[in-house]
GUSEVEX-958763 format. One record per atom (N, C-alpha, C): x, y, z. Coordinates in steps of 0.2 Angstrom, whole numbers, plus 2048, in hexadecimal, padded with zeros to 3 digits. Example, Ala and Ser with C-alpha at 12.3 -4.5 7.8 and 13.67 -1.06 7.14 Angstrom:
8427E4827/83E7EA827/8427F0827/8407F5823/8447FB824/840800827/
END
This chain:
75588485C/74F87F857/75787F854/75B882851/75F881849/76687C84B/76787B852/76B877856/768872852/76486E856/75F868857/75D86784F/75D86C849/75C867843/763868842/76A86B840/76E868841/772862843/76E861848/77285884B/76C85584B/765856844/760851842/76384E83C/766856837/769856830/770850830/774853836/77984D838/778847837/77384483C/77483C83D/77083A837/76B83E832/76983B82C/76E838827/77383D827/779840824/77A838826/77D83682D/78183082E/77E82C82C/778829830/77582482B/772822823/77682581F/772826819/77A827814/781829816/785827813/788822810/78681A816/78A813812/790813815/79481881C/79981781F/799811824/79B80A822/799804823/79880582E/79D80A82F/79D807836/79C80D839/79C811835/79C81B837/79881A840/793816842/78F81A848/79581684C/79A81184D/79A810854/7A3813851/7A581684A/7AB81484C/7AE81A848/7A981F84C/7AD82784C/7A782D84D/7AC83384E/7A4839852/7A983E850/7A584384E/7A784984D/7AA84E856/7B0850855/7B4855859/7B685A857/7B4862858/7B5865855/7B786884F/7B386384A/7B1866842/7B7860841/7BA85B842/7BC85683E/7B9850842/7BA84A83F/7B684483E/7BE840842/7BC83D847/7C383A84C/7BD83184B/7C282D84B/7C182884B/7C3824853/7C081F856/7C181A85A/7C7817858/7CC81685D/7D381385E/7CF80C863/7D180785F/7CF803867/7D380186A/7D07FE870/7D77FF875/7DB7F9874/7E17F9874/7E37F3875/7E37EC878/7E37E587A/7E17E087D/7E77E1881/7E37DF886/7E87DF88E/7EE7D888B/7F47DA88C/7FA7D588C/7FB7D4885/7F87DB87E/7FA7DB878/7FF7E1879/8037DF873/8077E5872/80B7E686B/80C7EB86B/80C7EC860/8147EB860/8127EA857/8167E6852/81B7EA851/81E7F1853/8207F6851/8277F2852/82C7F184D/8337EF84E/8347E884E/82E7E484F/82C7DC850/8327D9849/8367D684E/83A7CF849/8367C784E/8367C4848/8337BE849/8397B9848/83A7B384D/83F7AF84C/8417AB845/8487AD843/84B7AB83D/8477A783C/8457A5833/84579E832/84A79D82B/84C79882B/851795825/84E79881F/84979381E/846790819/83F79481A/83C79A816/83679D815/830795812/82D794815/82879080F/821793811/81D795809/819797807/813795805/80D798807/808796801/80479C800/80179C7F9/8007A37F5/7F77A27F5/7F27A77F5/7EB7A77F6/7EB7AB7F0/7E97A97EA/7E47AC7E7/7E97AC7DF/7EA7AA7DB/7EC7A87D6/7EB7AA7CE/7E87B17D0/7E67B47C9/7E97B97C6/7E97C07C5/7EE7C57BF/7F37C67C3/7F77C57CA/7FC7C47CC/7FE7BF7D0/7FC7BB7D2/7FD7B47D5/8027B27D2/8027AE7CC/8087AB7C9/80C7B07C8/80F7B47C7/8177B97C7/8177B77CD/8157B87D3/8177B77DC/81B7B27DA/8187AC7D9/8187A57D9/8207A57D5/8217A97D1/8257A87CB/82C7AA7CF/82A7AF7D5/8307B77D6/8337B27DD/82F7AF7E1/8307AB7E6/8337A57E4/8347A17DE/83879A7DD/83E79D7DC/83F7A37D9/8467A67DA/8497AA7DE/8457A97E3/84A7AA7EA/84C7A47EE/8517A57EF/8567A07F5/85379F7FD/85279A7FE/84F798804/84A79A805/844796800/83D7987FF/83C7907FD/835791801/83178C7FC/82978B7FA/82778B7F5/81F78B7F5/81D7867F6/81A7857FB/81677F7FD/81077E7FB/80D7847F9/8057827F8/8017897F4/7FD7867F2/7FB78A7EC/7F378A7EC/7EF7907EB/7E77907ED/7E47977E8/7DE7937E6/7DA7987E1/7D47967DF/7D07987DE/7C77967DB/7C77907D7/7CE7937D4/7CE7917CB/7D378C7CC/7D67857C6/7DE7857C6/7E27887C2/7DF78C7BC/7E578E7B6/7E87917B9/7E77957C0/7EE79A7C3/7F17977C6/7F078F7C9/7F578D7CB/7F67887C8/7F47877C2/7F97827BD/7FF7867BB/7FD78B7B9/8027907B9/8097917BE/8077937C1/80C7917C6/80F78E7C8/80B7877C9/81177E7C5/81677D7C1/8147837BD/8197837B6/81F7867B9/81E78D7BE/8257917BD/82978C7C3/8257897C7/8277847CC/82E7807CA/82977C7C3/82E7797C1/8347797BA/8317807BA/8397847B6/83E7857BC/83A7877C0/83F7897C5/8457837CA/84177D7C8/8447787CB/8447757D0/83C77B7D2/8397777DA/8337737D9/83376F7DC/82E76B7DE/82776D7DE/82376A7DC/81A76D7DC/81976F7E3/8147737E4/8107757E9/8087707E7/8097727EE/80276D7F0/7FB7727ED/7F47717EA/7F37737E8/7E97727EF/7E677A7EB/7E077A7EF/7DB77E7EC/7D677D7E8/7D37807E4/7CB77C7E4/7C77807E1/7C077E7E0/7BB7807E6/7BD7817EC/7B97827F1/7BA78B7F2/7B278F7F5/7B47937F8/7B97957FD/7B9790802/7BE78F807/7C4789807/7C8789802/7CC785801/7D3787803/7D5792805/7D7794807/7D979180C/7D678F812/7D378C81A/7DA788819/7D9782815/7DE77C816/7E177D815/7E578380F/7EE78580F/7ED788816/7EC78C819/7EB78F81F/7EE78B824/7EA785825/7E978282A/7F177A829/7F477B823/7F9777826/7FD77C82B/80477582D/809778831/80D77882E/80F776828/817779822/81778181F/813783822/81378A81D/813790822/81A794822/81D79A825/8197A0824/8187A281D/8147A881C/8107A4817/8067A8817/8017AA813/8037B0810/8047AD807/8027B4802/7FC7B5801/7F97BA801/7F37BB7FF/7F27C07F8/7F07BE7F3/7ED7C17ED/7E97C27EA/7E47C07ED/7DC7C07EC/7DA7C97ED/7D37C97E8/7CD7CD7E9/7CF7D27F0/7CD7D77F2/7CF7DC7F6/7CD7DA7FB/7C47D87FC/7BE7D6800/7C17D0804/7C67CB802/7C77C6806/7CE7C3808/7D37CC808/7D77CD80C/7D77CA814/7D47CF817/7D27D081E/7D17CA820/7CC7C581F/7CA7BF821/7CF7B9820/7D17B881B/7D77B3818/7DF7B581E/7E17BC81E/7E67BE824/7E57BD829/7E17BD82B/7DD7BC833/7E07B6834/7DB7B382F/7D97A982F/7E47A8831/7E57AB82C/7EE7A582C/7F07A9833/7F37AF834/7F37B083B/7F17AB841/7EC7A8842/7E97A7848/7EC7A0846/7EE79D842/7F0798840/7F9798840/7FA79D842/7FF79E843/80779F83C/8037A2837/8077A4830/80A7AB831/80D7AD82F/80F7B482F/80A7B7825/8087BB828/8037BE820/8067C381C/8087C2816/8087C9812/8027CA80B/8017CF80A/7F87CE809/7F97D4803/7F97D57FC/7F87D97F7/7F47DE7F8/7F47E57F4/7F57EA7F6/7ED7EB7F2/7E97EE7F6/7E97F17FF/7E47ED801/7EA7E9807/7E97E380C/7E27E580F/7E07EB813/7DA7EC815/7D57F2810/7CE7F1811/7CB7F680F/7C67FC813/7C57FB819/7C37FD81E/7C87FC824/7C4802829/7CA80582E/7C77FE833/7C27FC835/7C07F583C/7C57F1837/7C57F282E/7CB7E882F/7D27EC830/7D27F182F/7DB7F4831/7D97EF836/7D67F483C/7D97F2841/7D97E9844/7D37E6841/7D37DF844/7DB7DB841/7DD7DF83B/7E77DD836/7EB7DE83E/7EB7E6840/7EE7E4845/7ED7E284C/7E77E284F/7E67DD855/7E97D6855/7E77D384E/7E87CC84E/7F17CC84D/7F37D1849/7FB7CF848/7FD7D084F/7FD7D4853/8007D785A/7FD7D185F/7F87CE85F/7F57C9862/7F97C1860/7F97C2859/7FD7BB85A/8067BB858/8087C1859/80F7C2858/8127C0850/80C7C284C/80E7BF844/80C7C5841/8137C483B/8137CC835/80E7CC833/80C7D1831/8057D282C/8087D9828/8087D6822/80B7DD81F/8087DE818/8097E3813/8067E5810/80A7E3808/8097E1804/8107DF7FF/8107E67F9/8117EC7FC/8137F17F9/8177F17F3/81A7F27EE/81E7F07EA/81F7F67E8/81F7FB7E8/8218017E6/8268047EA/8248037F0/82B8047F5/8328047F2/82F7FE7EF/8387FC7EC/83A7FD7E4/8368017E0/8378037DD/83F8087DA/8448077D5/84A8077D5/84C8107DA/8468157D4/84581B7D5/84581C7DB/83F8167E1/83B81A7E6/8418177EB/8458127E8/84B8117EE/8528167EE/8518187E7/85A81D7E8/8588237EB/8508277E9/84D82C7EC/84E82D7F3/84C8257F7/84B8277FD/850827800/8568237FD/85D8217FF/85F82A801/85D82D7FB/8608357FA/85B83A7FE/857839804/85583C806/85683A80E/858834810/85A832815/863834813/863836812/86C83A812/86B841811/864844811/86584B810/86384F80A/86584C806/867851800/85F8557FF/85A853800/8548577FE/85285C804/85885D809/854860812/84E85C814/84C861817/84785F81A/84085D816/83D855815/837855810/83085A814/82E85F810/829861813/82286180D/82285C80A/81C85C804/81D856802/81984F7FF/81A84C7FD/81584A7F8/8158457F2/80F8457F1/80F83D7EC/80B83B7EC/8078347EA/8028327E8/80182F7E1/7FB82C7DE/7FA8267DD/7F38257D9/7F581E7D4/7EF8227D0/7F18237CC/7EF8257C5/7ED81E7BD/7EA81D7BE/7EB8167B8/7E58157B5/7E48167AE/7DD8157AC/7DC80F7AC/7D780B7B0/7D88037AE/7D28027AB/7CF8057A4/7CA8037A0/7CD7FD79A/7D07FA79B/7D47F4796/7D37EF79D/7D47F17A1/7D77E97A7/7CE7E87AB/7CA7EE7AA/7C47EB7B0/7C27E47AE/7C27E27AA/7BE7DC7A9/7C57D57A8/7CA7D67AB/7CF7D17AD/7CD7D07B4/7CD7D47B8/7C97D37BF/7C37CD7C1/7C47C77C2/7C27C17C5/7BB7C57C7/7B57C37C3/7B07C67C4/7AD7CD7C5/7B07D07C2/7AF7D77C2/7B27DB7CA/7B57D87CD/7B77D97D5/7B77DE7D6/7BD7E37D4/7C07E97D3/7BB7ED7D1/7B97F07CD/7B37F37C9/7AF7F57CE/7A97EE7D1/7A67EE7D5/7A87F07DC/7AD7F07DD/7B17F57E5/7B17FD7E3/7B27FE7DC/7B18037DC/7AB8057DA/7A58037D7/79D8057D7/79D8097DF/79F8047E3/79A8027E8/79F8077F0/7A780A7EE/7A980F7F3/7AC8137ED/7AD8187F3/7AD8217F1/7B481F7F6/7B88247F4/7BE8267F5/7C48247F2/7CB8237F4/7D28227F1/7D081C7F6/7CF8187F0/7CF80E7F4/7D580B7F1/7DB80E7ED/7DE80B7ED/7E68117ED/7E78137F3/7EB8177F4/7F38167F6/7F38107F6/7FC80C7FA/80080D7F4/80180D7EE/80580C7EB/8088147E9/8058197EC/8078207EC/8098237F3/80681E7F9/8088217FD/80C81E802/80F819800/814813802/819817803/81D8177FC/82481B7FB/824820800/8228277FF/81E82C804/82082C80B/81C82680D/81B826814/820823816/82581E815/82C81D816/831822814/832828810/835830812/835834816/82E833818/82D83781C/82D833825/82F82D825/82E82A82E/82982982D/82382982B/81F827830/81C821834/81C823837/81B81D83F/82281D840/82681F840/82D81F840/831826840/82D82B847/82E831848/829836846/824833841/82083883F/81883483E/81383883D/80E83283C/805839839/805833833/801836830/7F783B835/7F583F835/7F284283A/7EB844839/7EC847834/7E4848830/7E3846827/7DE847828/7DD84681E/7D484B81F/7D784D817/7D284F815/7D184D80B/7CB84C80A/7CB848804/7C484B7FD/7C584C7FA/7BF84E7F2/7C184B7EE/7BD8487EB/7BA8467E4/7B784A7DD/7B78477D9/7B384B7D3/7AB8467D2/7A98487CF/7A38447CD/7A683E7CB/7A28387CA/7A38327C5/79E8347BD/7A38337B8/7A08317B4/7A582A7B1/7AB82B7AF/7AC8237AA/7AB81C7B1/7AB81D7B8/7AC8197BB/7A38167B9/79D8197B9/7978157B8/7988157AE/79A8187AB/79B8177A3/79F80E7A2/7A580E7A7/7A68077A7/7A08007AA/7A08047AD/7997FF7B0/7927FB7AB/7918027A6/78B8017A3/78F7FE79D/7977FD79A/7977FA795/7987F3796/79C7F279E/79C7E979E/7957E87A1/7927E87A2/78C7E77A7/7857E67A1/7877EB79E/77E7EE79A/77B7EF79E/77B7F27A3/7787F77A7/7797FC7AA/7768017AD/7768087AF/7758097B7/77C80C7B9/77A80D7C1/77C8137C3/7788157C5/77581C7C7/7798207CC/77C81B7D2/77F81F7D4/78881B7D7/7898197D5/7908197D4/79681D7D7/7998197DA/79B81E7E2/7A28217DF/7A581D7DC/7AC81F7DC/7AE8257D6/7B282B7D8/7B28307D2/7B682F7D0/7B98347CB/7BE8327C4/7C48367C8/7C58367CC/7CB83A7D2/7C983A7D8/7CC8397DB/7CD83A7E1/7D383D7E3/7D38437E9/7DA8467E9/7D98477F4/7DD8447F6/7E18457FE/7E5848802/7E484C804/7E984D807/7E984E80F/7F184A812/7F0847818/7F684B81B/7F584F822/7FB853826/7FD84F82A/80284F82B/80684B830/80884D836/80984983C/80D84E842/811855843/81485383E/81A85883E/81985E839/81485E838/812863832/81586182A/81385C829/815859820/81085781E/80F859816/808857814/80885380F/80484E80F/80484A809/7FE848804/7FF84A7FC/7FB84B7F8/7FA8447F5/7F38407F5/7F283C7F0/7ED83B7EA/7EE8397E5/7EA83A7DE/7E68317E0/7E18317DE/7DE82A7DC/7DA82B7D4/7DD8277D0/7D78297C7/7D88247C5/7D481F7C3/7D58197BF/7D08197B9/7CE81F7B9/7C88207B6/7C98227AC/7CE8287B0/7CB82D7A8/7D482B7A5/7D382B7A0/7DB82C79B/7E083179C/7E582D7A0/7EC8327A3/7F282C7A3/7F88307A0/7FD82A7A2/7FD8287AB/7FF8237A7/8008207AE/8078237B4/8038247BB/80882A7C0/8088277C7/80B8267CB/80C8257D2/80D82C7D5/8118327D1/8148397D2/8178377D7/8198367DC/81E8367E1/82383C7DF/8218407E4/8268477E3/8258487EB/82A84A7EB/83084D7F2/8308557F1/82E8587F6/82E85F7F9/8348607FD/83B8607FC/83E863800/841869802/84386B809/845873809/84D873806/85086C803/8558727FF/85586C7F8/8508697F8/8518667F0/8498637EE/84685F7EA/84185B7E6/8458577E1/8408527E3/84084C7DF/8388497DB/8388487D7/8318477D2/83383F7CE/82E83C7CD/82D8367C7/82B8377C2/8268387C3/8208387BD/81E8417BC/81E8437B4/81E83F7AE/82783C7AD/8288427AE/83283E7B2/83583F7B7/83A83B7B7/83F83B7BB/8438427BD/8448457C1/8488487C3/84984B7C7/85084C7C9/8518537D2/85485A7D1/85385D7D6/8548647D7/8578637DD/85D8667DB/8628677E3/86386E7E4/85F8727EA/8638787EC/86287E7E5/8688837E8/8678887E4/86B8847DC/8658867D8/8688827D0/8678887C9/86688E7CA/8658947CB/86B8957C3/8668947BB/86C8947B6/86E89B7B3/87489F7B6/8748A57B3/8708AB7B9/8708AE7B6/8708B67BB/8678B37BD/8668B67C4/85F8B67C7/85B8B97C1/8558B67C0/84F8BC7BC/84A8B97BA/8468C07BF/83D8BA7C2/83A8BA7BC/83C8BC7B4/8378BB7B1/8388B27AD/83F8B27AF/8428AB7AB/8408A47AF/83B8A17AD/83789D7B0/83C8967B1/8438967AC/84488F7AC/84E88E7AC/84D8947B2/8528957B8/85588E7BE/84E88C7BF/8508867C2/84C8807C0/85187B7C0/84F8767BC/8518707BD/84F8677BC/8528647C0/8588647BD/85E85F7BF/86485F7C0/86685C7BA/86A85E7B4/86C85A7AE/8698537AE/86B84F7A9/86A8487A8/8718447AE/8758477AB/87A8467AD/87C8447B5/87B84A7B7/87C84C7BE/8778457C2/8718467BE/86B8417C1/86C8387C1/8708377B9/8748327BC/87882F7BF/87D8367C0/8838357C6/8818347CE/87B8397D0/87883A7D6/8738317D6/87382F7D3/86C8287D1/8718217D4/8798227D2/87C81C7D2/87F81D7DA/8808247DB/8858267E0/8808237E8/87A8267E5/8778247ED/87281F7E9/87481A7E6/86E8137E6/86B8107EC/86880C7EB/86780A7F3/8688037F5/86C7FE7FA/8727FD7FB/86D7F57F8/8647F87FA/8637F07F7/8617F07EF/8637F57EB/8637F47E5/86A7F37E5/86F7F77E5/8787F37E4/8757EB7E7/8757EA7EA/8737E37EC/8707DD7E7/86A7DF7E5/8667DC7E0/8657DE7DB/8637E37D9/8627E67D3/8637DF7CD/8687E07CA/8687D97C4/8627D37C7/8637CF7CA/85E7CC7CC/8587CE7CA/8567D37CF/84D7D67CF/84D7D77C8/8527DC7C2/8517DB7BD/84E7D67B9/8547D07BB/8537C97B6/84B7C87B8/84A7C77BE/8447C17C0/83E7C57C0/83F7CE7C0/83A7D07BD/8337D37C2/82D7D77C0/8297D67C6/8287DC7C5/8247E27C0/8247E97C0/8297EC7BF/82F7E97BA/8367EC7BA/83B7E97C1/83A7E57C5/83F7E17CA/83A7E47D1/8377E87D1/8347E97D9/8327E67DB/82E7E27D8/8297DC7DC/82E7D87DE/8347D67DC/8397D07DE/83C7D47E3/83D7DB7E4/8427DC7E9/83C7DC7F0/8357DD7F0/8317DF7F4/8307D77F7/8307D07F2/8307CC7F5/8377C87FA/83E7CA7F5/8447C87F8/8457CC7FE/8437D3800/8437D4805/83F7D380B/83A7CD809/8367CB80E/8387C480F/83B7C080B/83D7B980C/8467BA810/8497C280F/84D7C3813/84D7C681C/84B7C881A/8487CB823/8437C5826/8407C3823/83D7BA826/8457B4828/8487B4823/84C7B0824/8537B1829/8527B782A/8577BA82F/8577BD834/84E7BD836/84A7BE83C/84C7C883D/8497CA839/84A7D1838/8447D483A/8427DB83A/83C7DE838/83B7DF832/8367DD830/8347DF828/8357E5825/8367E8820/8347EE81D/82E7F081C/82A7EE81E/8257F081D/81E7EE826/81C7EF829/81A7EB82E/8127ED82D/80F7EA832/8077EB834/8047F3832/8087F8837/807800838/80680282F/80B80182D/80D804825/804800824/8057FA823/8007F9821/7F97FD822/7F87FA828/7F080182A/7F280A828/7F780C829/7F9812826/7F8812820/7F8811818/7FA810814/7F280C810/7EC80A815/7E7808812/7E480C813/7E481181C/7DE81481F/7DC81B81C/7DF81D814/7DB820810/7D681F80B/7D681880B/7D2816809/7C881980B/7C8814812/7C0819813/7C3820818/7C782381A/7C882981C/7C682F817/7C982E812/7C883080C/7C0830809/7BD82B809/7B482A809/7B082D80E/7B482B814/7B0831819/7AF836819/7B6839817/7B7843815/7B2844811/7B284080C/7AF843806/7A8844807/7A583B80D/79F84080D/79B84480F/79F846814/79F84C819/7A0852818/79F852811/7A385680C/7AA85C80E/7AF85780E/7B585580E/7B8858815/7B4857819/7B6859821/7BC854823/7C3857827/7C7855829/7C684E82C/7CC84882C/7CA842830/7CF842835/7D084283D/7D483E83E/7D883883C/7DE83783B/7DF83083A/7E582C841/7E1828843/7E5825847/7EA82484A/7ED82284F/7F382184F/7F5818851/7F381584B/7F380C84B/7F980A84F/7FE80E852/803809855/80080B85B/7FC80E85F/7F980E864/7FF811869/801817867/80781986A/80E81A869/80E815866/817813862/81881885F/81681C859/818822853/81E823854/820825859/826829859/82D82685D/82B81D85C/83181C863/83681B85F/838817858/83B815853/83C81D84E/84481D84E/84582384B/847823845/84282583F/842823839/84281D835/84281E82F/84181682A/846816827/84880E82B/84F80B825/84D802825/84E800820/84F7F981F/8547F5824/8507F0828/8567ED82B/85B7E9826/8627E7829/8657E6826/8687E182D/86B7DB82A/86F7D582E/8747D782F/8747D683A/8797DA83E/8757E0840/8727E483D/8727EC83C/8697EA83E/8627E8842/85C7E9843/85B7F0843/
END
């Protein structure tokens, strides 16, 4: 009798959690939530290491010219070998601002699409565009990206690219079927500290990396009303879990060689109750919401196939200093970016060992840190740091992101980030919510490559002449 009571309770909870695809997407197996991995269609193959034919001049169309859109147009107008062909948004203000950036850079005006909910389809249907660059609200990313790929375009999507497991698989399958790149525009992997520290890790300065930390901690109180029709706060109202993991997880996944010798295997998550989210909603809308879903802080732990651990935090609700955490714990050293940048390498005890003196293990002095960062400056930063800082975009990392995308497309190289990075960095959105809803139960993370996660040995940026 107890057995059947448990089953009944489980079924009731399954149908009441709000998990959109729970009934056919996952099951419990020995206490772990296991998602179904869709079978790859016949004749379809993976995109690991995929390189498209070189494109001499990358012709781009932009969809979504609100908060971040015009800045992207400005960056592209300053990248050699590109042409901004078309601009699309619901409203014309962002298009007008973008056109001014093109004019200032000596570029021709772009075609304009606006005023209609489906104007973006006309942009995707053009035969003179190679890449569609999508910067809309989160829930519109996937239908636009799929439509663009099905019309012969490569796709780059702002973060997060996909909010559900179903949509992640839709992007993977469309990319594999059409043989078109589908990447996520994760800029934080190109920040200067992260690039340099990645180079250090790849050269063995920290020994074997065992534990990594990432986060998105950014109180958005003063920004909520800047999002078109409050779409971001609305998403937080309706969804639990880490809904914005990519800035934190992207750089550390590159360090861990995820789907290039290791893979994320299992996740558990836990959140606090919601206090500030409901308050922001009431302050903005003048109405109380009793079931605001997103907790004020969410913590997620991920274990990899090779026994490494990833720790993620998400908090956009409470007053805290901005942080993406970014910490590497290795057998021979340690690196961290927030709240201060620092490295600790090997045995650095100052003076005689003294168990009572907790200051004997410290970061290397600033002079040595500066020397290390110069010696191990990433080759990409060496090449374009000056131009990146001049053009800007979060201090230059946005420019490097766009520059690298153009460089790889023009030279027919595998992109720095592929559709499986997109999948891995977005999957904590739904998986953390499902874990939390089931009392922080472990969730098995699918192998989005469907068997190819260990074929490439080690993450690296492709360079002309060395694919």
